[in-house]
N, C-alpha and C positions, 0 to 999 in steps of 0.2 A: 504494500500500500504506500503510495507516495504521500508526501506532506500535504499536497493540495487535496487529494482524496480524503485524507484524514480530516482536514479542516472542513471540507464540505459535509462529511458525515456528522461531525460534531455540531456544525451550524444547523443542520437539518434536525438533529435530535434535541438541541437546546433552544432553538428559535432565535439564537443570537446571529448577528451579522457576521459575514466572513471576516471583516476587518477586526471585529472584537475577538473572534476566535484566534486569528493570527497573532494578535497582541498578547493573548494569554499564554502562547508558547507551548501548546500541546505537542507531544512527540510520541511516536509508537513505542510501546514497551518492548524491551528485549528480554529474553530469558536470562535468568541469573545463572552463570556457569556453576556447575556442581564441583565442589572440591573433594575429590575422592580420598585424598590423603589427610584431610583434616580430622583431628580428634573430635569426638562428640562433645558438646557443651554440657559439662557436668559440674557439680559442686561436691567436693569431698568435705562433708560436714565435720568429720573428726579433725581434719587438718585445720578447718576454720575455727573450731572451738579451741584448739591449741594456740592459735595466733591471738584469739581474743583473751585467753587466760594470761598470756605474756603481756599484752598491751593494757589489760584492765584487771590486775590481780585483785582478789577479794580480800 
Protein backbone atom coordinates (compact mmCIF):
# COMPACT_ATOMS: atom_id res chain seq x y z
CA UNK A 1 0.00 0.00 0.00
CA UNK A 2 1.43 3.36 -0.96
CA UNK A 3 1.32 6.43 1.27
CA UNK A 4 -1.32 8.02 -1.00
CA UNK A 5 -3.52 4.91 -0.79
CA UNK A 6 -3.17 4.85 2.99
CA UNK A 7 -4.08 8.54 3.24
CA UNK A 8 -7.16 8.00 1.02
CA UNK A 9 -8.33 5.04 3.13
CA UNK A 10 -7.90 6.98 6.38
CA UNK A 11 -9.64 10.05 4.97
CA UNK A 12 -12.55 7.91 3.80
CA UNK A 13 -12.81 6.11 7.16
CA UNK A 14 -12.55 9.22 9.33
CA UNK A 15 -14.25 11.82 7.16
CA UNK A 16 -11.20 14.09 7.43
CA UNK A 17 -9.77 15.92 4.43
CA UNK A 18 -6.73 14.51 2.63
CA UNK A 19 -4.78 17.58 3.78
CA UNK A 20 -5.60 16.91 7.42
CA UNK A 21 -4.66 13.23 7.11
CA UNK A 22 -1.35 14.10 5.41
CA UNK A 23 -0.48 16.52 8.22
CA UNK A 24 -1.19 13.85 10.87
CA UNK A 25 1.64 11.71 9.47
CA UNK A 26 0.10 8.24 9.31
CA UNK A 27 2.47 5.49 8.19
CA UNK A 28 1.98 1.79 7.46
CA UNK A 29 2.86 -0.44 10.39
CA UNK A 30 5.74 -2.81 9.86
CA UNK A 31 6.00 -6.14 11.66
CA UNK A 32 8.36 -6.13 14.61
CA UNK A 33 11.30 -8.45 13.99
CA UNK A 34 11.35 -11.45 16.29
CA UNK A 35 14.56 -11.80 18.29
CA UNK A 36 15.13 -15.55 18.52
CA UNK A 37 18.18 -15.34 20.77
CA UNK A 38 16.64 -13.00 23.34
CA UNK A 39 16.10 -14.39 26.82
CA UNK A 40 12.51 -14.32 28.06
CA UNK A 41 11.57 -11.37 30.24
CA UNK A 42 11.42 -12.76 33.78
CA UNK A 43 11.94 -11.59 37.34
CA UNK A 44 14.00 -13.61 39.80
CA UNK A 45 12.07 -12.72 42.96
CA UNK A 46 14.64 -14.32 45.28
CA UNK A 47 17.44 -12.23 43.78
CA UNK A 48 15.28 -9.11 44.01
CA UNK A 49 14.59 -9.75 47.71
CA UNK A 50 18.33 -10.16 48.37
CA UNK A 51 19.02 -6.77 46.78
CA UNK A 52 16.21 -5.19 48.79
CA UNK A 53 17.57 -6.66 52.02
CA UNK A 54 21.00 -5.16 51.30
CA UNK A 55 19.61 -1.74 50.34
CA UNK A 56 16.99 -1.56 53.10
CA UNK A 57 18.09 -3.62 56.13
CA UNK A 58 15.48 -4.16 58.81
